[in-house]
C-alpha positions in Angstrom: -19.4 7.7 6.4 -18.1 5.2 9.0 -20.2 4.6 12.1 -19.0 5.5 15.6 -18.2 1.9 16.2 -16.1 1.7 13.2 -14.1 4.9 13.5 -10.8 4.9 15.5 -10.9 6.7 18.9 -8.1 8.7 20.4 -7.7 10.1 23.9 -5.7 13.3 24.0 -4.5 14.8 27.2 -3.9 18.7 27.3 -6.3 18.8 24.3 -7.9 22.2 24.6 -5.2 24.6 23.6 -1.9 25.2 21.7 -0.3 21.9 20.4 -2.8 19.7 21.9 -5.7 21.4 20.1 -3.8 21.2 16.7 -3.3 17.4 17.4 -7.0 17.0 18.0 -8.0 18.8 14.8 -5.5 16.8 12.8 -6.7 13.5 14.1 -10.4 14.5 13.7 -9.8 15.4 10.1 -8.1 12.0 9.6 -11.3 10.3 10.8 -10.7 9.8 14.5 -13.3 10.3 17.2 -11.8 12.3 20.0 -11.8 12.3 23.9 -10.5 15.8 24.7 -9.0 16.1 28.1 -8.4 19.4 29.8 -7.5 20.5 33.5 -8.6 24.1 33.5 -9.3 25.3 30.0 -13.0 24.5 29.9 -14.1 27.3 27.6 -11.5 26.5 25.1 -12.2 22.8 25.3 -16.0 23.3 24.8 -15.4 25.5 21.9 -13.1 23.0 20.2 -15.5 20.2 20.8 -18.4 22.3 19.3 -16.1 23.1 16.2 -15.5 19.5 15.7 -19.1 18.4 16.2 -20.1 20.9 13.5 -17.8 19.0 11.1 -18.9 15.5 12.2 -21.6 15.1 14.8 -21.3 12.6 17.5 -17.5 12.5 17.3 -16.2 14.0 20.6 -16.2 13.5 24.4 -14.9 16.2 26.8 -13.2 15.2 29.9 -11.9 17.3 32.9 -9.3 15.9 35.4 -6.2 16.8 37.3 -3.6 14.4 36.0 -1.6 14.8 39.1 -4.4 12.6 40.8 -3.3 9.1 39.7 -6.5 7.7 41.1 -8.7 9.4 38.5 -6.7 8.2 35.5 -8.5 4.9 35.0 -11.8 6.9 35.1 -10.7 8.8 32.0 -10.3 5.6 30.0 -13.5 4.2 31.4 -15.4 7.3 30.2 -13.9 6.9 26.7 -15.1 3.3 26.6 -18.5 4.1 27.9 -18.8 6.7 25.3 -17.3 5.1 22.1 -17.0 1.4 23.1 -13.3 1.2 22.2 -10.0 3.0 22.3 -7.4 3.0 19.6 -4.9 5.6 20.5 -3.5 7.4 23.5 -1.7 10.8 23.1 0.0 11.9 26.2 0.3 15.6 25.4 -0.4 17.3 28.8 2.7 18.8 30.3 4.0 21.2 33.0 7.0 23.5 32.4 8.6 26.1 34.6 12.1 26.8 35.8 13.5 25.1 39.0 16.8 26.7 39.7 18.9 24.6 42.2 18.9 27.3 44.9 15.1 27.6 45.1 13.7 24.3 43.8 11.2 22.6 46.2 9.9 19.1 46.7 6.4 20.2 45.6 7.8 21.4 42.2 9.5 18.1 41.8 6.3 16.2 42.5 4.3 18.5 40.2 6.6 18.1 37.3 7.1 14.5 37.5 3.4 13.9 38.0 2.4 15.8 34.9 5.3 14.8 32.6 6.0 11.1 33.6 3.6 9.7 36.2 0.4 10.5 34.4 1.6 9.1 31.1 2.6 5.8 32.9 -0.7 5.3 34.7 -2.8 6.4 31.8 -1.0 3.8 29.6 -1.6 1.2 32.3 -5.4 1.9 32.2 -5.4 2.1 28.4 -3.1 -1.0 27.4 -5.6 -3.7 27.6 -8.0 -1.9 25.4 -5.5 -0.7 23.0 -4.1 -4.3 22.7 -7.5 -5.4 21.5 -7.4 -2.9 18.7 -3.7 -3.1 17.8 -3.6 0.4 19.0 -0.7 2.9 19.7 0.6 5.4 22.3 2.3 8.6 21.4 4.1 10.6 24.2 5.1 14.2 23.7 8.5 14.3 25.0 11.0 17.2 24.4 14.5 17.7 22.9 15.5 18.7 26.4 15.1 15.1 27.5 18.6 14.7 26.2 20.3 18.0 26.6 19.4 20.1 29.6 17.9 23.4 29.5 19.5 25.8 32.1 17.5 26.3 35.2 15.0 23.7 34.3 16.6 20.6 35.6 13.5 18.9 37.0 11.5 19.4 33.9 14.3 18.0 31.9 14.6 15.0 34.2 10.9 14.4 34.0 11.0 14.5 30.2 13.9 12.0 30.2 11.9 9.7 32.3 9.0 9.9 29.7 11.6 9.1 27.0 12.7 6.0 28.8 9.0 5.1 29.6 8.3 5.3 25.8 11.2 2.8 25.0 10.2 0.5 28.0 6.6 0.3 27.1 7.4 -0.3 23.5 9.1 -3.5 24.6 6.5 -4.5 27.2 3.4 -3.9 25.1 4.7 -5.3 21.8 3.5 -6.8 19.5 -0.1 -5.7 20.1 0.5 -1.9 21.1 3.1 0.4 19.5 4.6 3.1 21.7 6.5 6.1 20.2 7.3 9.7 21.1 7.5 13.0 19.4 10.2 15.5 20.6 9.3 19.0 19.4 11.8 21.8 19.2 10.8 25.6 18.9 7.1 25.3 17.9 5.3 27.5 20.4 7.0 29.8 22.8 6.0 29.3 26.5 3.4 31.7 27.4 5.6 33.0 30.2 8.5 32.6 27.8 11.8 34.0 26.8 12.3 37.4 25.2 12.5 38.0 21.5 16.3 38.2 21.5 16.5 34.7 23.0 14.0 33.4 20.5 15.9 34.8 17.6 19.2 33.3 18.8 17.4 29.9 19.0 16.2 30.1 15.6 19.7 31.1 14.4 21.0 27.8 15.7 18.3 25.8 13.9 19.4 24.4 10.5 16.0 25.1 8.9 16.2 28.7 10.1 12.6 29.0 11.3 10.4 27.8 14.2 8.2 24.9 13.6 4.3 24.9 13.8 1.9 22.9 15.8 0.9 21.3 12.5 4.4 19.9 12.2 4.0 18.2 15.5 0.4 16.9 14.9 1.4 15.5 11.5 4.2 13.4 13.3 1.7 12.3 15.9 -0.8 11.2 13.1 1.9 9.4 11.2 3.0 7.4 14.3 -0.6 6.5 15.2 -2.0 5.6 11.8 0.8 4.9 9.2 4.0 3.8 11.1 2.8 0.2 11.4 6.4 -1.1 11.8 7.8 1.7 14.1 7.8 1.3 17.9 10.1 2.5 20.7 11.2 5.6 18.6 11.3 9.3 19.5 10.9 11.5 16.4 12.6 14.8 16.8 10.5 17.5 15.1 12.9 20.4 15.7 14.0 21.7 12.3 17.4 20.0 13.0 18.1 22.0 16.1 19.1 19.0 18.2 22.2 18.7 15.7 23.7 21.9 17.2 22.7 21.5 20.9 
């Protein structure tokens, strides 16, 4: 078995639950050591870390931070380096999502959605880039198919994800050739916890060529491919949406 210094290390934000937890499990099974970031889901984060440690001891680090606080973002990278000695991958998975109808949207909602979906990925990339460059590392940003086609009543979220998509392409140019930067844009994979009703979900699936929702494993597989295998791919956003974007 590879030593801690030999194994690749990934920092995953929003890692405790839902798609983030599946990304973590997938990367861990592929041989990565993991720094798991969470904001509030401490119990889920600790349970996931214990699960992974049972499979391979000395392979995880848990981190808590409010990503809206840009001053704390370099500290996350520093903690990873102190624990593992290097960093090979950054997965910007953490996100904020809720409706912002024009009649009621507030400046604080704008600030929160842009901080979570665009500003935090930028400044985490800034902190991580010198260390990733030394390892020919990679960044994967979790974008959204709504970065290109707006979701009604969610204008600020869509704008923030569009900013993240542009950031992905811009950093791919700026950090080449030492760091690759790509994105994954999921379609209907997990419904929002405060989400649409069943009829809306069925209508969405009916407009998806593969005629089913995706799974977190579908997204995690794309993330792993971009980090580990796609050595000649940068500046791309892979749609993992069952073809749904073809009919949007």
